[in-house]
C-alpha angles and dihedrals in degrees: 000000000000094000092055091058094046092049092064119073096203141001130210138189130192114236133173087260093054135266117342107211116197116183120211104224093192092054092046089050091053091048090050093049092046091052091046089053091051093050091049090054091048091051092048091050090049092049093046090047090058094045093048092041094060097037132159081037122054132229090249090057088068089064091048092052094045093047089049092052092047091048092054090048092054088047086059092248119130109214091176099066090235099318093112090053090052091051089049092053090049090053089052087078087071111069095192095085129077120228092255092049091051090052091051094046091047091051092048092048093049092045091051092048091049090049092051090047090052091050092050091047093050092048094049091046090050091048090053091047093049090051088071112094102166090112090067093060095050118112112273112266094014123097123185123226089245091057091049091052090047091052091051092051091047090053091050092054094040097076127215132294099004120202124222096275099029096110099043096102091043097055116103123243120258106264122231110235120225114269092233092053093050093047092049092049090048093052090048090052096052099039095090090047100052136070113248093253092049091047092052090051091049091047090056091050091047095048092049091050093048093056103032122027098010098071091049092052090043091058091060091045092052089050090053092048090056093047104036127059091237125010094210113034103070093047091044091054094043102044105027097040117013098039093049108114097192126093118292091211111093093350099065114358120083135195143226125212134217125249108303102233108008123085107176095192137003093210106107097204092047094051089048091050095054096040096047090048090050090050090051092049088054090050090052090052089048093050089051091044089234093137108105118239115254113253136197125206093034106300097332113091116049124210125220114272099192095111092065091068096081101037095110135034089024135129136171111238117210122234133179094244103015138002124233132212115238115202125173126193097240142004126190099194145051129210118230125200121205131161093342096313129111121217130189112217122191114223099205135060128176088003094300138096116269114258121240091256092051091050089049088053091053092048091049091051088056092047090051095046107115097196121124126235117265118243108292094002100103097064098027095117089062084084088070091049098054137059114322100229097060089047091050093050092045092049092051094046102042109017103049099092146019126016092336091060092046093050094044089049088053090055097042094043095045118117086243140325125263129200121196096203122210096214132080117237142168142086116323120190093212092057109013099164099049093041095051093044091051091047092052094048091047091054093043098050112345110189090329092248103057100071125061097226093189095064118096085248140349115216111213127201117188127212094256093051098263114137139199144158139237113202132196111231108213098075097049146348128257099267090063093054090042090057090056092044095052089053093049094050092046094047091047094050106035109022113027099032128165138269120253091265092056097254124121116274117262134038132296118249115222091190094071111103116249120257111271123237112233112234123226136184103192114177122219092254090059091045089057090054089049091053091048091051091047092051093051091044091050091052090052094045095047090052093060113105108198132186118179120175143156114240107215103168092094140330142204091299092070092038092056090050086061087060096241136115112269091217093050089048093054092044092053089047088053090052091051092046092049092050091049090046099045105017091232144067124253142191105279128204122204117178116232127176130241096193091127081086130060112276090357118161123169144333131192124251108202096217098183103084135161087255094053091047091053090052094048092049089051090052092055093042109089091200092066117097126227091251092053091049092048092050091051090046092055091048092049092045093051090048091052093049090049091052091047091053092048090052093050093049096052100264099108125128112227106052090050092050090045092055092045087054091051090051090050089054091051090050091045092232123138122229115188089192096054092041092055094043094053093046095058110113123234101225092177113041116179139179136177118218107218124221102225104171104042090155091068093069106030094205092194090067096030106033093162093061095085124146126238092211118210144264150204141220127272115283096206125043090231098035145073134256113207126186123178140177127201103219117194116314101306111038137067119182118206130196115192124185134182138143128272089214091067112086090201100058135066119168095204092048090050089048091056091049090048094052090049092047092052091050094045093052096047090048089062090069093049092047091048092051091049092049091052090052 
C-alpha cells in the first residue's frame, strides 16, 4: 500500500557486498515539513508568551521607556533619583567595561526595572478596577456618571489589541462570602419550599452552623483563597466531575445541535470535510491566541479564558477512585469511527493543514472501506459510556501494552474524535417533534458505543449531512464549546461553502496517504466487560425521555419591549409550567458563570423564590387581576435578576457551601447542616446557552440561519433538565429531558405546559396595555 511506503523514512537490504541503503525522499520531505511545522508552533507560543506576559504593556514599550531614560541621562537629568548612579558604582567592580558602556548598561537596567514596575502597577490597578461590580446592579438602561468614569479608566489600563489570555493575571480572585450571609441567603431560598416545621428545624441547624463550625471551616477556606488562584474550581472539577463513578453519558456530557433549518449539503463526507477544517482553523487561532477575549459591558470587562486551554488534544482517563484529564500540547491526527471501525487520519500534508476537499476525500475513503470490525472493536466505546470503575480496571488490564495501547493512545491523544453516523437526523417539517427528539437523543447518547464519551468532544456527522457535537463536561462549561460551535457553523455556511454539486470546494489529492485502521487485540474477558457496560448504558439511554422544540410564538425581541429580562421571563415561565405540571414548587438550579474572576466556572442561581411562588400562585388564581399579576411578575423578575447578579459577582450560595463541606471532610468533622444541604435534589435543573458571536450570522440578513442550541440529561431521577437558547429576536429553542421510569415526569407534557406558560405571561402585557387604553 502507498501509505506503508510513505510511512517509512528509509529502507535497507543486506547483500553480499554489504548493506544497501535506499533513502525515501518523499518520507524525508514529510519529516522535514513536520518538524518545520512543530518549530513554527513553538515560536508562535514563545512569541505569544512574551506578549501576554508583559500585557497590558507591549514589548515595544520597553524600547520607548529605555530610550526615554537614556535621553534624560544624556540631557544630564537623573530620572532615577540616584538609582542609576548606584548601579554604575556596582558595575565598577567589573573592570571589563568602559565608563560609557557602564552608563549605557546602567540606563538599560534602570529602564527595564522601571518598565517592569509600570507593568505590575498597571496590572494591579486593573485588578482593583475589575473588582468593582457596582455597574452590574445599576438599573437597566441607566448608567451613572461614576460608572462611565470607571469604564474610561478601565479602558485606559486595559491596553490595546488583547490576545485570548492577556487579562488572566489582571482578573481578581473569587471572593469568599461571609458565612452568615450565605446561611441567610440559603434559608431565604428554601423557605417557600419547606413546611413550617421543617423550616424551623433547618433554621436551628443553620444558626448553629453559622456560630460554631462555620467560622472554623471558613478560616481554612479564606486561607485557600489567598493561596490558590480560585478557591472553588479545582475542588469542583475534582469532586463533582472527576470523582464521579457513574456513567458520563446522559449524566454529565451534553450536546450541541446543527442549524435548525439550513442543511448546506446532504453529502456526509463533504459536510465532514468543511466542518472538520473549520474546527482545525479554530484550533489554529486558539494555538496562536488570536481568539478575542469575551467582554461584558461592551468591550470593557473581560471574562476569564482559562477554560479554552484544554479544548483540543484532551481526554478524560478513567481511574478506580478518580479520573484524570490528559492534555497534550499538540496532536496531528484525529480518530474517526464508522460502522464499528476506528481510523486514524493525519491532519497535515506537505507541512500544511488538509483542505476541506482533502478531508472530504479521507472521509469518503473511510465510508467506502469494506473491511469488517475486529473482535470486540465495534462496541469498544461502550466502556466510556458505562460505569467508570469497570472501564478503569479493563483499561489497566488489557490496554497497557502492545497494539491495544498504541490504538488507545491514538484515540486519547487525537485532536478530537469524529463519528460518521449511519442514521439520518435533524428537523423535519412533516414531523417536527419526533425528528427533534430523535436528533437530541442521538447526540446525547447515540447507540452508546459510537461516541467516545471521554474525549473533550466528539464531532458527529450524520448520513444526511446534519452535524452535532457531544462534549465531556469536566474540562470546560457549555459556553466555551458553544463559542467553538458558533465559529464552525458560521465558517461552514458563509466562508468555506460548497460547490454546486454539494462537494467541498477545491480538488481531491490522490497523493495523500489513506486513513489507517487502528488495530486491536481484545480478549474475550474484555469483550464481556464491554457487553456489560453496553447493557447498563442502553438501560440508561432508553430511560431518557427527551423533547426538543423551537418556540416560534415570540422571542426576546417582544420580551425586551415589555421592559423585562428575557432570562427572568423564561425562568418564571418554567416555574409556572412546573407548578402546572407537578402541582408543587421545587428546588431549581439555574447555571450562572463566575468568569469575572480568574479560573471562575459556574455558580447556582436558585430560581424558585418566594417572589416567583407568589407570582405563580397568582397566575393560577382566577380571582387575581391582570394588574396584580403583572406587579407580582415585576417583583419576581427583579428578584431573579438580583440573584443572578449576586451569583456572577461571587456572592452565590452553593459553591461556598460546597467548599465548606469539602473542608469539613478534610477535617473529619460532621456537619448535619451541610450534609442536608448538599443532599437536596435539584428537580428542575436549567441552563441558558448564550449566543456569544452574533455578528457571525447576521440574522437580519440571514434569518433562516438560526441555531438549535443544545441540551443535557436530567439531573434528578424524578425531575426535569431544561436547556434553552434565545436566538435572534423571534425564536427560543427548548430542550427538555426527564426519565421514562419516573411516574411523575413527562417531557412532552412539560413542554405543553411551558408553551402555555410563555403565552400566558406575555398576554399579561397585552391585556394591561388594552386595559389602559
